[in-house]
N, C-alpha and C positions, 0 to 999 in steps of 0.2 A: 829768586826767580831768574836773574841774569846768569847765574851759574849754570842752571839747567839749559838755558838758551845757548850759552857758550859751548856746552858739551854737545848739544845737538848739531851746532854748526861744525864743530870739530869732527864729529862722526860723519856728517855729510861730506866734508872735505876728504876724509880718508876713503869713504865709499867711492867718491868721484875719481880720485887718483887710481884706486884699485881697478875700477871699471875701464879707465883709459888704458891701463897696462894690459888688460885681458882682451882688448880689441886692437892692439897695436899690430901693424903689419910687420912681420918678421923679415920679409925680403920681397923685393919687387919681381924676382925671377925664380923659377924652379925648373928642374929637369925631370922629365917623365919618360915613360916607355912609349907613349903616344901623345898626340895633341890634346886629348881630353883627360889625360892622366888617369885612365881607367884600367890600364893594363899593368899587372903586377911586374915589378922590375926585378925583385929578388926576394929570397927568403933569408932571414937573419935569425940569430939566436942571441938573446940577451946575455951579456957577460957579467952584469951587475944589476942590482935592484935600482929602479928609477921611479920617482914620484915627481910629476910636473908641478909647476907653480899655479896652474889653473886648468880649467876644463878643456882647453885646446890641446893639452898634452896627453900622451899615452903613458899610463902607468903600467909597470911590469916588474916581474921578479927575475932574477938570474935563472937562465935555463929555458925561459919561455920563448916560443917561436913567434916571429912577427913577419908579416908580408909587407914589403916596401912598395909604395906607389909613387912617391916623388921625393926629390931631394932639393932643398932650398939651394940657390946658387948665387954667385957673384958676391954680394955684401955679406951674407950669412950662410955659409956652407956647412955649418956644424949641425944642422937639424934635418932630419929626414921625416917623412910622413908614412905611417903604416897602420896596419890593423892587426888586432889580436882578438879573434872571435868577433864579437859585435862592437868592440871598442876600437876607436880610430883617433889618431892624433899625432902630434909632433913628439920627437924624442931625439936625444943627442946621438950622433953616429958613433961616438966613442963608447957608448954603452952596449954596443952590439958587435958581433962578428958575422961576416957574410958566410952563409952555408951553401947557397945555390944562387946563381945569376940566371935570370930568365931573359933579360933584355940587355944586349951589349951596346947598341947604339941608342944613346939618350937624346931626347928632343928638349930644347930649352924653350919654355913658354913664359909669358907674363903671368904672374900670380894675380889672383883676384882678391878684392877685399873680403869676399865671403870665405876665402880659404882660411881666414884667421878669426872666424867667429865660432863660438861654442855651439855645438849641436846637441840638443836634448830631445830624444824621441824623434818626432818628425818636424820639429820647429827649430829655427835658429834662435838663439838667445842673444839679444842685443843688450849688453850690460852697460 
């Protein structure tokens, strides 16, 4: 009986650590095309396949087109945010090449905690 309890505790601990990682703030600042980060900044093309570690990330295949809406800044400048069809999420800037720039002057704004939550349908998933 204690072996089953130990396994459950271990699984709960793993689940808890995983959920903390998927709600972790990736950066306190981001650069956008406007203060609300609603204006598309650029159009990029994936140069490699990418599968993110959780639902906050945008998965894509080489050659796919992505519209960029923000870029993390200061501490973590390696990730941009964009959309591909209905999918939206973070991706490494090294996995894409810029095809067209829409916004030259970027605005730096504070990131919100909700920027780093998973969105499923019309509801935020708090993991």
